[in-house]
TORDOKOL-438062 format. One line per field, with one value per residue (C-alpha): residue number from 1; residue in three letters; z, y, x. Coordinates in steps of 0.5 Angstrom, whole numbers, plus 2048, in hexadecimal, padded with zeros to 3 digits. Each point is the difference from the previous one (the first is absolute). Example, Ala and Ser with C-alpha at 12.3 -4.5 7.8 and 13.67 -1.06 7.14 Angstrom:
n <- 1, 2
res <- ala, ser
w <- 810, 7FE
v <- 7F7, 807
u <- 819, 802
# end
This chain:
n <- 1, 2, 3, 4, 5, 6, 7, 8, 9, 10, 11, 12, 13, 14, 15, 16, 17, 18, 19, 20, 21, 22, 23, 24, 25, 26, 27, 28, 29, 30, 31, 32, 33, 34, 35, 36, 37, 38, 39, 40, 41, 42, 43, 44, 45, 46, 47, 48, 49, 50, 51, 52, 53, 54, 55, 56, 57, 58, 59, 60, 61, 62, 63, 64, 65, 66, 67, 68, 69, 70, 71, 72, 73, 74, 75, 76, 77, 78, 79, 80, 81, 82, 83, 84, 85, 86, 87, 88, 89, 90, 91, 92, 93, 94, 95, 96, 97, 98, 99, 100, 101, 102, 103, 104, 105, 106, 107, 108, 109, 110, 111, 112, 113, 114, 115, 116, 117, 118, 119, 120, 121, 122, 123, 124, 125, 126, 127, 128, 129, 130, 131, 132, 133, 134, 135, 136, 137, 138, 139, 140, 141, 142, 143, 144, 145, 146, 147, 148, 149, 150, 151, 152, 153, 154, 155, 156, 157, 158, 159, 160, 161, 162, 163, 164, 165, 166, 167, 168, 169, 170, 171, 172, 173, 174, 175, 176, 177, 178, 179, 180, 181, 182, 183, 184, 185, 186, 187, 188, 189, 190, 191, 192, 193, 194, 195, 196, 197, 198, 199, 200, 201, 202, 203, 204, 205, 206, 207, 208, 209, 210, 211, 212, 213, 214, 215, 216, 217, 218, 219, 220, 221, 222, 223, 224, 225, 226, 227, 228, 229, 230, 231, 232, 233, 234, 235, 236, 237, 238, 239, 240, 241, 242, 243, 244, 245, 246, 247, 248, 249, 250, 251, 252, 253, 254, 255, 256, 257, 258, 259, 260, 261, 262, 263, 264, 265, 266, 267, 268, 269, 270, 271, 272, 273, 274, 275, 276, 277, 278, 279, 280, 281, 282, 283, 284, 285, 286, 287, 288, 289, 290, 291, 292, 293, 294, 295, 296, 297, 298, 299, 300, 301, 302, 303, 304, 305, 306, 307, 308, 309, 310, 311, 312, 313, 314, 315, 316, 317, 318, 319, 320, 321, 322, 323, 324, 325, 326, 327, 328, 329, 330, 331, 332, 333, 334, 335, 336, 337, 338, 339, 340, 341, 342, 343, 344, 345, 346, 347, 348, 349, 350, 351, 352, 353, 354, 355, 356, 357, 358, 359, 360, 361, 362, 363, 364, 365, 366, 367, 368, 369, 370, 371, 372, 373, 374, 375, 376, 377, 378, 379, 380, 381, 382, 383, 384, 385, 386, 387, 388, 389, 390, 391, 392, 393, 394, 395, 396, 397, 398, 399, 400, 401, 402, 403, 404, 405, 406, 407, 408, 409, 410, 411, 412, 413, 414, 415, 416, 417, 418, 419, 420, 421, 422, 423, 424, 425, 426, 427, 428, 429, 430, 431, 432, 433, 434, 435, 436, 437, 438, 439, 440, 441, 442, 443, 444, 445, 446, 447, 448, 449, 450, 451, 452, 453, 454, 455, 456, 457, 458, 459, 460, 461, 462, 463, 464, 465, 466, 467, 468, 469, 470, 471, 472, 473, 474, 475, 476, 477, 478, 479, 480, 481, 482, 483, 484, 485, 486, 487, 488, 489, 490, 491, 492, 493, 494, 495, 496, 497, 498, 499, 500, 501, 502, 503, 504, 505, 506, 507, 508, 509, 510, 511, 512, 513, 514, 515, 516, 517, 518, 519, 520, 521, 522, 523, 524, 525, 526, 527, 528, 529, 530, 531, 532, 533, 534, 535, 536, 537, 538, 539, 540, 541, 542, 543, 544, 545, 546, 547, 548, 549, 550, 551, 552, 553, 554, 555, 556, 557, 558, 559, 560, 561, 562, 563, 564, 565, 566, 567, 568, 569, 570, 571, 572, 573, 574, 575, 576, 577, 578, 579
res <- met, lys, gln, val, trp, met, phe, his, gln, pro, tyr, glu, pro, tyr, ala, tyr, ala, leu, ser, asp, thr, val, ala, arg, val, val, val, ala, val, glu, arg, gly, thr, ala, glu, ala, val, val, val, his, phe, gly, asp, arg, tyr, val, asp, met, pro, thr, glu, his, leu, thr, met, asp, arg, ala, gly, ser, ala, ala, asn, leu, glu, tyr, phe, ser, ala, asp, val, thr, ile, pro, thr, his, arg, leu, lys, tyr, ala, phe, gln, val, leu, leu, lys, ala, arg, arg, ser, ser, ala, glu, gly, asn, gly, asp, thr, gln, glu, ala, lys, ser, leu, trp, tyr, gly, glu, thr, gly, val, ser, glu, asp, ala, arg, thr, ala, gly, val, phe, gln, leu, ala, tyr, leu, cys, gln, arg, asp, ile, phe, glu, thr, pro, ala, trp, ala, glu, his, ala, val, cys, tyr, gln, ile, phe, pro, glu, arg, phe, ala, asn, gly, asn, pro, glu, leu, thr, pro, glu, asp, ser, val, pro, trp, asp, ser, lys, pro, thr, pro, phe, ala, met, phe, gly, gly, asp, leu, pro, gly, ile, thr, ser, arg, leu, asp, tyr, leu, ala, asp, gln, gly, val, thr, leu, ile, tyr, leu, thr, pro, ile, phe, lys, ala, gly, ser, asn, his, lys, tyr, asp, thr, gln, asp, tyr, met, glu, ile, asp, pro, gln, phe, gly, thr, lys, glu, asp, leu, arg, asn, leu, val, gln, ser, ala, his, gln, arg, gly, ile, arg, ile, val, leu, asp, ala, val, phe, asn, his, ser, gly, phe, tyr, phe, ala, pro, phe, gln, asp, ala, val, lys, asn, gly, lys, gly, ser, ala, tyr, trp, asn, trp, phe, phe, ile, asp, gly, glu, glu, val, asp, thr, glu, asn, val, asn, tyr, glu, ser, phe, ala, thr, lys, leu, lys, tyr, met, pro, lys, leu, his, val, ala, his, pro, glu, val, glu, ala, tyr, leu, leu, gln, val, ala, glu, tyr, trp, ile, lys, glu, phe, asp, ile, asp, gly, trp, arg, leu, asp, val, ala, asn, glu, ile, asp, his, val, phe, trp, lys, his, phe, arg, asp, thr, val, lys, thr, ala, lys, ser, asp, ala, leu, ile, val, gly, glu, val, trp, his, asn, ser, leu, pro, trp, leu, arg, gly, asp, glu, phe, asp, ser, val, met, asn, tyr, val, phe, arg, glu, ala, val, his, ala, phe, phe, ile, arg, arg, gln, ile, ser, ala, ser, glu, phe, ser, glu, arg, ile, thr, glu, cys, leu, phe, met, tyr, pro, thr, gln, ala, thr, lys, ala, met, phe, asn, leu, leu, gly, ser, his, asp, thr, glu, arg, val, leu, thr, leu, ala, glu, gly, asp, val, ala, arg, val, leu, gln, ala, met, ala, phe, gln, phe, ile, tyr, pro, gly, ile, pro, met, val, tyr, tyr, gly, asp, glu, ile, gly, met, glu, gly, gly, ala, asp, pro, asp, cys, arg, arg, gly, met, val, trp, asp, glu, glu, ala, gln, asn, his, asp, leu, arg, glu, ala, met, lys, val, leu, ala, ala, leu, lys, lys, asn, glu, pro, ala, leu, gly, glu, gly, glu, leu, arg, val, leu, arg, ala, asp, lys, gln, gly, leu, glu, tyr, val, arg, val, leu, glu, gly, ala, pro, thr, ile, his, ala, ala, phe, asn, thr, gly, arg, thr, gly, trp, arg, leu, asp, asp, val, gly, glu, val, leu, phe, ser, ser, lys, gln, asp, ala, val, ala, lys, gly, lys, leu, ala, pro, gly, thr, val, val, val, trp, arg, ser
w <- 971, 804, 7FF, 7FD, 7FE, 7F9, 7FB, 7F9, 7FA, 7F9, 7FE, 803, 805, 800, 7F9, 7FA, 7FA, 800, 7F8, 7FB, 803, 807, 806, 807, 805, 807, 806, 807, 805, 808, 803, 803, 7FC, 7FA, 7FF, 7F9, 7FA, 7F9, 7FA, 7FB, 7F9, 7F9, 7FA, 802, 7FA, 803, 805, 806, 801, 7FE, 803, 807, 803, 807, 802, 804, 807, 7FF, 807, 806, 802, 806, 800, 7F9, 7FC, 7F8, 7FB, 7F9, 7F9, 7F9, 7FC, 7F8, 7FC, 7F8, 7FE, 804, 803, 807, 805, 807, 807, 806, 805, 807, 803, 807, 806, 804, 806, 803, 804, 805, 7FE, 805, 800, 7FA, 803, 7FC, 7F9, 7FA, 7FD, 7F9, 7FD, 7FB, 7FE, 7F9, 7FF, 7F9, 7FE, 803, 807, 805, 7FF, 801, 7F9, 7FA, 7FC, 805, 802, 7F8, 7FD, 7FF, 7F9, 7FC, 7FA, 7FB, 801, 7FB, 7FE, 801, 807, 802, 805, 7FE, 804, 7FD, 800, 803, 806, 804, 801, 800, 806, 800, 803, 801, 7FF, 803, 7FA, 804, 806, 7FC, 7FD, 7FD, 7F9, 7FD, 805, 7FB, 801, 807, 802, 803, 807, 801, 807, 801, 7FF, 807, 802, 804, 7FB, 800, 7FC, 7FB, 800, 7FA, 800, 7F9, 7FE, 7F8, 7FA, 7FF, 807, 7FF, 7FA, 803, 806, 7FB, 801, 808, 7FF, 7FB, 805, 805, 7FC, 7FD, 7FA, 800, 803, 802, 7FF, 804, 7FB, 7FC, 7FC, 801, 806, 806, 806, 802, 7FF, 7F9, 802, 7FE, 7F8, 7FC, 7F9, 7FF, 7FA, 803, 804, 806, 7FF, 807, 7FE, 7F9, 7F9, 7FB, 7FE, 807, 801, 7F9, 802, 807, 7FD, 7FB, 805, 804, 7FB, 7FE, 807, 800, 804, 7FF, 801, 803, 800, 805, 7FD, 804, 7FC, 806, 801, 7FD, 803, 801, 7FA, 7FB, 7FA, 7FF, 808, 7FF, 7FA, 804, 806, 7FB, 7FB, 805, 7FD, 7F9, 800, 7FB, 806, 805, 800, 801, 807, 805, 802, 804, 7FE, 7FA, 801, 804, 807, 802, 807, 802, 7FB, 7FD, 7FC, 801, 802, 802, 808, 803, 7FD, 7FE, 7FC, 7FC, 7FD, 7FC, 7FF, 7F8, 7FD, 7FD, 7FD, 7FB, 7F9, 7FF, 807, 7FF, 7F9, 802, 806, 7FB, 7FC, 805, 802, 7F9, 7FF, 805, 7FE, 7F9, 800, 806, 800, 808, 802, 804, 804, 808, 801, 806, 803, 7FC, 804, 7FF, 7F8, 7FD, 7FD, 7F9, 7FF, 803, 7FB, 7FA, 804, 800, 7F8, 7FE, 804, 7FE, 7F9, 801, 803, 801, 806, 804, 807, 803, 808, 804, 806, 804, 808, 801, 7FD, 7F8, 7FD, 7FC, 7FC, 800, 7FB, 7FA, 7FD, 804, 804, 800, 807, 806, 805, 805, 807, 802, 800, 803, 806, 802, 7FF, 805, 805, 800, 7FF, 801, 806, 803, 801, 7FD, 801, 7FA, 800, 7FF, 7FB, 7FC, 800, 7FD, 7FB, 7FE, 7FF, 7FC, 7FB, 7FF, 7FF, 7F9, 7FA, 800, 7FA, 804, 806, 7FC, 7FE, 806, 803, 807, 804, 807, 7FF, 7FB, 7FF, 804, 806, 806, 7FE, 802, 804, 804, 801, 803, 805, 7FD, 800, 7FA, 801, 800, 7F9, 7FD, 802, 7FD, 7FA, 7FF, 800, 7FB, 7FB, 801, 800, 7F9, 7FC, 7FF, 806, 800, 804, 802, 7FE, 806, 804, 7FD, 804, 806, 7FF, 806, 800, 803, 7FC, 7FA, 7FE, 805, 7FC, 7FA, 802, 7FC, 7FE, 804, 7FB, 805, 801, 807, 802, 7FC, 804, 7FC, 803, 7FD, 7F9, 800, 801, 7FB, 7FB, 802, 800, 7F9, 7FD, 803, 7FD, 7F9, 800, 804, 7FC, 806, 802, 7FA, 7FE, 806, 805, 807, 805, 808, 803, 808, 803, 808, 805, 7FE, 7FA, 7F9, 7FA, 7F9, 7F9, 7F9, 7FC, 7F8, 7FC, 7FD, 804, 807, 806, 804, 807, 805, 808, 804, 808, 803, 807, 806, 800, 7FB, 7FB, 7FE, 7F9, 7FD, 7F9, 7FD, 7F9, 7FC, 804, 7FB, 805, 807, 804, 805, 800, 803, 801, 800, 805, 803, 7FD, 802, 7FC, 805, 802, 7FC, 7F9, 7FA, 7FB, 7F9, 7FD, 7FA, 7FF
v <- 741, 7F9, 7FC, 7F9, 7FC, 7FD, 7FC, 7FF, 7FF, 800, 7F9, 7F9, 7FD, 807, 801, 7FC, 7FE, 7FA, 801, 805, 804, 7FE, 802, 7FE, 805, 7FF, 805, 7FF, 805, 801, 7FB, 803, 806, 7FF, 7FF, 7FF, 801, 802, 800, 806, 7FE, 801, 801, 803, 806, 803, 805, 7FD, 7F8, 800, 7F9, 7FD, 7FA, 7FE, 7FB, 7F9, 800, 7FA, 7FF, 802, 7FF, 804, 807, 800, 7FE, 7FE, 803, 7FD, 802, 7FD, 806, 800, 805, 7FF, 804, 7FC, 807, 801, 805, 800, 802, 7FE, 803, 7FE, 801, 801, 7FD, 806, 802, 807, 804, 806, 806, 805, 806, 7FD, 7FA, 7FA, 800, 7FB, 7FD, 7FF, 7FB, 7FD, 800, 800, 7FC, 800, 800, 807, 7FE, 800, 806, 803, 802, 7FC, 804, 801, 7F8, 7FF, 7F9, 7FA, 7FD, 7F9, 804, 7FA, 7F9, 7FC, 7FA, 7FD, 802, 7FC, 7FB, 7FA, 7F9, 7F9, 800, 7F9, 802, 803, 7FA, 7FB, 7FB, 7FF, 7FA, 800, 7F9, 7FF, 7FA, 7FC, 7FF, 800, 7F9, 7FA, 7FE, 7FD, 7FC, 7FF, 808, 7FF, 802, 7F9, 804, 802, 7FF, 7FD, 805, 801, 802, 806, 806, 802, 805, 7FB, 7FA, 7FD, 7FD, 7FF, 804, 802, 803, 7F9, 800, 807, 7FE, 7FA, 804, 805, 7FD, 801, 808, 801, 7FD, 805, 806, 801, 804, 802, 7FC, 804, 7FB, 802, 7FF, 7FA, 801, 7FC, 802, 7FC, 801, 7FE, 807, 801, 808, 7FE, 800, 7FC, 800, 805, 7FC, 7F9, 7FD, 7FD, 7F8, 7FE, 804, 7FD, 802, 806, 7FB, 7FF, 808, 800, 7FB, 803, 807, 7FD, 7FB, 806, 805, 7FA, 801, 808, 800, 805, 7FF, 805, 7FE, 803, 804, 801, 806, 804, 7FA, 7FA, 7F9, 7FF, 7FB, 805, 7FF, 807, 801, 7F9, 803, 807, 7FB, 7FC, 806, 806, 807, 7FD, 7FD, 802, 800, 804, 806, 7FB, 801, 805, 7FD, 804, 7FE, 7FD, 7F9, 7FD, 7FE, 7FB, 7FF, 807, 801, 807, 800, 803, 7FA, 7FF, 802, 801, 7FC, 7FB, 7FC, 7FC, 805, 806, 806, 801, 807, 801, 807, 7FD, 7FF, 7F9, 7FE, 804, 7FD, 7F9, 800, 804, 7FA, 7FB, 804, 7FF, 7F9, 7FD, 804, 7FF, 7F8, 7FE, 805, 801, 806, 804, 801, 801, 804, 7FE, 806, 805, 806, 7FF, 801, 807, 802, 801, 7F9, 7FE, 805, 7FC, 7FA, 802, 802, 7F9, 7FC, 804, 800, 7F8, 7FF, 806, 7FD, 7FD, 802, 803, 800, 803, 7FD, 806, 800, 807, 806, 7FF, 806, 802, 7F9, 801, 806, 7FC, 7FF, 7FA, 7FB, 7FF, 7FE, 7FE, 7FA, 804, 7FF, 807, 7FD, 7F9, 804, 804, 7F9, 7FD, 805, 800, 7F9, 7FC, 803, 804, 806, 806, 801, 800, 808, 800, 7FA, 804, 806, 7FC, 7FD, 806, 803, 7FA, 801, 807, 7FE, 7FF, 801, 7FC, 7FC, 7FD, 7FF, 7FB, 7FC, 7FF, 7FA, 800, 7FB, 7FD, 7FC, 7FE, 7FC, 805, 800, 7FC, 7FC, 805, 7FA, 7FF, 808, 7FF, 7FB, 7FB, 804, 7FE, 805, 806, 7FD, 800, 807, 802, 7FC, 803, 807, 7FE, 7FE, 805, 806, 803, 7FC, 7F9, 7FB, 7FC, 7FA, 7FD, 7F8, 7FC, 806, 7FE, 7F9, 803, 7FE, 803, 803, 805, 804, 7FE, 7FA, 7FD, 804, 7FC, 7F9, 7FB, 801, 7FB, 7FC, 7FC, 802, 7FE, 804, 806, 806, 7FF, 807, 804, 7FC, 801, 807, 801, 7FD, 804, 807, 7FE, 7FF, 807, 803, 7FE, 801, 806, 806, 805, 7FC, 801, 807, 803, 805, 7FE, 805, 7FF, 800, 7FF, 7FF, 800, 7FC, 7F9, 800, 802, 801, 802, 7FF, 800, 804, 800, 804, 7FB, 7FA, 7FD, 803, 7FB, 801, 7FD, 800, 7FE, 7FF, 7FF, 801, 7FB, 803, 800, 806, 804, 7FE, 802, 7FF, 7FA, 7FE, 7FA, 7FD, 7FE, 7FD, 7FF, 7FE, 7FC, 7FE, 804, 806, 805, 7FF, 805, 806, 7FE, 7FE, 7FA, 801, 7FE, 800, 803, 800, 802, 802, 803, 806
u <- 7AA, 7FF, 807, 7FE, 806, 7FF, 804, 800, 805, 7FF, 803, 7FF, 7FD, 7FC, 7FF, 800, 7FD, 7FB, 7FF, 801, 7FA, 7FF, 805, 800, 801, 801, 801, 802, 7FC, 801, 7FC, 7F9, 800, 7FD, 7F8, 802, 805, 7FE, 805, 7FF, 803, 800, 805, 806, 7FF, 7FA, 800, 7FD, 7FE, 7F9, 7FE, 7FF, 800, 7FF, 805, 7FF, 803, 804, 804, 803, 807, 804, 7FE, 7FD, 7FA, 801, 7FB, 800, 7FD, 800, 7FF, 7FF, 803, 7FF, 805, 805, 803, 7FE, 801, 7FC, 800, 7FD, 7FA, 800, 7F9, 802, 7FC, 7FC, 804, 7FE, 806, 800, 803, 802, 7FB, 7FC, 7FC, 800, 803, 7FF, 806, 801, 7FB, 805, 808, 803, 806, 804, 807, 801, 7FE, 7FA, 7FB, 7F9, 800, 800, 805, 805, 800, 802, 7FF, 804, 801, 800, 803, 7FD, 7FE, 805, 7FE, 807, 800, 7FA, 802, 7FD, 800, 7FD, 7F9, 800, 804, 7FA, 7FD, 806, 801, 808, 803, 808, 804, 807, 801, 805, 7FB, 7F9, 7FF, 805, 7FD, 806, 804, 805, 802, 801, 807, 804, 801, 7F9, 7FC, 7FA, 7FA, 7FE, 807, 801, 803, 807, 804, 803, 7FB, 7FD, 7F8, 7FF, 7FA, 800, 7FC, 7FC, 7FE, 7FD, 7FD, 7FD, 7FD, 7FC, 7F9, 801, 802, 7FB, 7FB, 803, 7FE, 807, 801, 807, 806, 807, 806, 806, 806, 800, 807, 806, 803, 804, 7FB, 7FA, 7FD, 803, 801, 807, 7FF, 806, 7FC, 7FA, 7FE, 800, 7FB, 803, 801, 7FD, 7FA, 7FF, 801, 7FD, 7FB, 7FE, 7FF, 7FC, 7FC, 7FF, 7FE, 7FB, 7FD, 7FF, 7FD, 7FB, 7FD, 800, 807, 805, 808, 805, 807, 805, 806, 806, 804, 803, 805, 802, 803, 807, 801, 7FC, 805, 802, 802, 804, 803, 802, 803, 804, 802, 800, 800, 801, 7FA, 7FA, 7FB, 805, 7FB, 7FA, 801, 803, 807, 805, 807, 803, 7FE, 7FA, 801, 7FB, 803, 7FF, 7FB, 802, 7FA, 7F9, 7FB, 7F9, 800, 807, 806, 7FB, 805, 7FC, 7FB, 804, 7FD, 7FE, 802, 7F9, 802, 805, 7FD, 802, 7FD, 7FA, 7FF, 801, 7FB, 7FB, 801, 7FF, 7F9, 7FE, 802, 7FC, 7FA, 800, 802, 7FC, 7FA, 802, 7FB, 805, 806, 801, 807, 804, 804, 7FD, 801, 808, 800, 7FF, 7FA, 802, 801, 7F9, 7FD, 803, 7FE, 7F9, 800, 803, 7FB, 7FA, 802, 801, 7F9, 7FC, 7FC, 806, 801, 806, 801, 806, 803, 800, 7FE, 7FF, 7FC, 801, 7FD, 806, 7FF, 7F9, 7FF, 7FE, 806, 804, 7FC, 7F8, 801, 804, 801, 7FB, 804, 7FD, 7F9, 803, 803, 7FA, 7FB, 805, 800, 7F8, 7FE, 806, 804, 7FA, 805, 7FB, 7F9, 7FB, 800, 808, 7FF, 7FB, 805, 806, 7FC, 7FD, 807, 802, 7FA, 802, 808, 7FF, 7FC, 7FA, 802, 806, 7FC, 7FB, 806, 804, 802, 7FD, 803, 800, 807, 805, 806, 804, 7FB, 7FE, 7F9, 7FA, 7FD, 806, 800, 7F9, 802, 7FC, 7FA, 7FC, 7FB, 805, 802, 7F9, 7FF, 806, 7FF, 7F9, 803, 805, 7FB, 7FB, 805, 802, 805, 803, 7FF, 807, 800, 806, 800, 7FD, 7FE, 7F9, 800, 803, 808, 804, 808, 804, 805, 804, 801, 7FB, 7FB, 802, 7FD, 7FD, 7F9, 7FB, 7FC, 7FD, 7F9, 7FF, 806, 7FD, 7FC, 7F9, 7FE, 805, 800, 7F8, 801, 805, 7FB, 7FA, 804, 803, 7FA, 7FD, 806, 7FF, 7F9, 7FE, 801, 801, 806, 804, 7FE, 7FD, 803, 800, 7FD, 801, 7F9, 802, 806, 801, 805, 7FD, 7FC, 801, 7FA, 801, 7FD, 803, 7FB, 800, 7FA, 7FB, 803, 7FE, 803, 805, 800, 805, 800, 806, 800, 807, 7FD, 7FE, 7F9, 7FA, 800, 7FA, 7FE, 7FA, 7FC, 804, 7FE, 801, 806, 806, 805, 800, 806, 7FC, 7F9, 7FB, 805, 7FB, 7FA, 7FC, 803, 807, 806, 803, 807, 806, 7FC, 7FE, 7FA, 800, 7F9, 7FD, 7FB
# end
């Protein structure tokens, strides 16, 4: 029997329910061996699968080809097996002349075989309604804008701290600039004009720092940002413009001056809050830091014992309060991968009960599948995506073919529901500015931005990236927003507006699948396809010479006038079109 490497598992991200009668199945097959793959399926109580469907050739990565199919099973009970139709290859056997190898192989739970019955079947025993991964429908066409409130806009000078520095100062770890919630409200028309439909605010609760990740009181707005009424006004004003608001929750750790921690400092082991933290000894030693904290011995951010029933109850109350009282639209969760899964399951239940279409986004910088099975987060900050995009478009370290493979791996890393709700970012308050990493090359950023908006998921723009702000590592990436239009990059600003409109209005850019058509050393061409909707094409040339590009349809976006001429895409450009 011909040896062909295959991989499948009967759970995420290779098999999962899309509804109670439809399941998606994915199989990876050794590259270059399959002419086609057919999935045979049926009710798990029949003897053998009775239906079949040719699977879509969905992408390639490393030595694998991915095949995908959505199968309908009205009885909710599914069993299935894969038939791999092999590419023809003749081999010579000693003394027998040419012999024809097997034309197909079967793959099931037992293994790979030339005989369907020997291979066995995989099973999804029952597509249970409550197990279906549901993310907010609005997320598929959303455009997110991340705001660091202290640096975006000053709308009420009376709130500005007395020791604040001028708005155009160089950021330092402790400097206050004076941004506030009224300032954000005053700029909502600008954001709406840019096509923003979702704002993610870094923490706004009472804290001593400029970044507010050291929460002192989870139930109060920091006075330098305004009042609860200011937040209510911001949310209502944003909703009137079709913009949702997501807040940042810091549940992994509190601030040093969080009242329960100060009680533990004062009363030692006799404190009613002693077990809210991880403290070694009989009293808190703030000098030697004998307690767990964010990072290593970071005195001012003690780690919370989230599994303690009182802590869990308190934090779930916080999550519910801001949704019910202020109608916020979800939470971004700081250091989410250092908190237990049991808590996040309870968190999801609490949040979705309070607001069924609220969005839950975790901060996880690596493969996040354990949190994205439908019972914890809707998505994560997609730093895996960011690294791939930077390697190709920004740093020019990998070829288009290598980039295509890395992006294909991203597409099959999670269930499709999570992929279409991902926060796909080029930069954030924790990273260098994208234009700085591109060494000031706007053309590179335009390409990366176009890919960000055309790729499945939520494009997340860090404030000021759309007007060409620069900045190195934290805290330099947290400069005051540039509102002087003469100092803004209008090519980037206009590009975001056009791309955001496409994201909002083109059905394929929300629900459609991504398929790579071509990828070589310098160029990449792919499509977003959705049955019954126009297909969206995008092509990128990162090389120094023209790249062949035929049959361009109605151009929707181009990073350069006359980017396509005489059947070639100009160097360093991107074009998006509809067919």
